[in-house]
C-alpha positions in Angstrom: 0.7 2.9 27.8 -1.2 6.3 27.4 -4.2 5.8 24.7 -3.7 9.6 22.8 -6.5 11.8 23.2 -9.1 12.9 20.5 -6.8 15.7 19.2 -3.6 14.6 19.3 -5.0 11.5 17.4 -6.6 13.6 14.6 -2.8 16.0 14.8 -0.9 12.5 14.3 -3.5 11.8 11.1 -3.1 15.5 9.9 0.7 14.7 10.1 0.3 11.5 7.7 -1.8 13.4 5.6 1.2 16.0 4.7 3.4 12.7 4.3 1.0 11.3 1.9 0.4 14.7 0.0 3.9 14.6 -0.2 4.1 11.4 -1.4 2.1 12.1 -4.2 4.0 14.3 -5.4 7.0 11.6 -6.1 4.3 9.3 -7.6 2.4 11.5 -10.0 5.6 12.3 -12.3 6.0 8.7 -12.6 2.8 7.7 -14.0 0.7 8.7 -17.1 -3.1 8.4 -18.2 -5.4 6.9 -15.9 -3.1 6.1 -13.0 -1.9 9.4 -13.4 -5.3 10.7 -13.1 -5.9 8.6 -10.3 -3.3 9.9 -8.4 -4.3 13.6 -8.7 -7.6 12.6 -7.7 -5.6 10.7 -4.6 -3.8 13.7 -4.1 -6.7 15.9 -4.0 -8.5 13.6 -1.7 -5.4 13.9 1.1 -5.4 17.8 0.8 -9.4 18.1 1.0 -8.8 16.0 4.4 -6.1 17.9 5.1 -7.5 21.4 4.8 -10.6 20.0 7.1 -8.1 19.0 9.5 -6.3 22.3 9.8 -9.8 23.9 10.5 -11.1 21.3 12.8 -7.8 21.2 14.9 -8.0 25.3 14.9 -11.8 25.7 15.8 -10.9 23.0 18.8 -8.0 24.6 19.9 -6.3 22.0 19.5 -2.4 21.9 17.9 -2.2 22.0 14.4 1.1 20.2 13.5 3.6 21.6 11.1 4.4 20.6 7.8 7.5 19.5 7.0 9.6 20.5 4.0 10.3 16.9 3.1 9.6 13.2 4.1 11.3 10.3 3.6 10.2 7.5 1.6 10.3 3.8 2.6 12.3 3.6 -1.2 13.1 4.9 -4.0 10.6 6.4 -7.3 12.4 5.5 -9.9 9.3 4.1 -12.6 5.9 3.4 -12.7 6.5 0.0 -10.9 7.8 2.0 -8.1 5.4 4.5 -7.9 2.1 2.1 -7.8 4.1 0.2 -5.0 4.4 3.5 -2.8 0.9 4.6 -4.3 -0.9 1.7 -2.1 2.2 2.3 0.6 1.0 5.6 1.2 -2.7 4.7 1.1 -2.0 1.5 4.0 0.3 4.3 6.2 -2.4 6.8 6.2 -5.0 4.6 7.2 -3.2 3.1 10.1 -3.4 6.4 11.4 -6.8 6.6 10.6 -7.8 3.2 12.4 -5.4 4.7 15.7 -7.6 7.3 16.1 -10.8 5.0 16.5 -9.8 4.1 19.7 -9.1 7.9 21.1 -12.6 9.2 19.0 -16.5 8.9 19.4 -19.0 10.9 17.5 -18.8 13.0 14.5 -14.3 12.9 15.0 -14.9 8.7 15.0 -17.3 8.8 11.9 -14.5 10.7 9.7 -11.7 8.1 11.2 -13.5 5.5 9.9 -14.6 6.8 6.9 -11.0 8.1 6.1 -9.7 4.0 6.9 -12.5 3.0 4.8 -11.5 5.5 1.9 -8.2 5.0 2.2 -8.3 1.0 2.0 -10.5 0.9 -0.8 -8.5 2.9 -2.3 -5.1 1.1 -1.5 -6.4 -2.5 -2.8 -7.3 -0.5 -6.3 -3.6 1.0 -6.4 -2.7 -2.8 -5.9 -4.7 -4.0 -8.6 -3.4 -1.2 -10.8 0.2 -2.4 -9.7 -0.4 -6.2 -10.5 -0.1 -6.5 -6.8 -1.2 -9.6 -4.4 -3.2 -10.0 -1.7 -5.1 -7.2 -3.2 -6.5 -7.0 -0.1 -5.5 -6.5 3.6 -7.2 -8.7 6.1 -7.2 -5.5 8.5 -6.7 -2.3 6.5 -4.1 -0.2 8.7 -3.1 -2.1 11.1 0.7 -3.0 10.8 1.3 -6.6 10.0 
C-alpha cells in the first residue's frame, strides 16, 4: 500500500476538519451552558485549523478538497447525551486523520499534525469526562480500535 504524500495527508485532514465543523453544528444545538460554550470553542478551533490548511495547501499548489453540503453522522443526535458522545467521537475521528498525517509529513508539517493530534485527544478526553463515558482516555489517540 502506497503511503500518501504530505499534501494528500493534509488534504485528508482538511476533509476531516470540514466534517468536524459540520458535526459541531448538530452538537451545539443540543447543549447548554458550559458544554455549549465548549462546543463553540471546539468548532472555532476546527475552523481555524481548516482555514490555515486551505491557505497552506493553496500556497503549496496542492489540491484543496471541496467541502460538502452535509456529512453522515455515525448516529442520530437527539439529546444532550448523544451530542456529548458525538463530540468525543468527532475529536477521535479527526485525530485519526492527523495521526495518519504524521507518517507522511516532516518538519513544520509534522509539528502541525502532532499539535492537532494532541489537541484533539485532549478535547476528546474532556468530552468523555463531561458525558460520563469511560474510559476517559484511550491508549493511542487517533488509532482505530
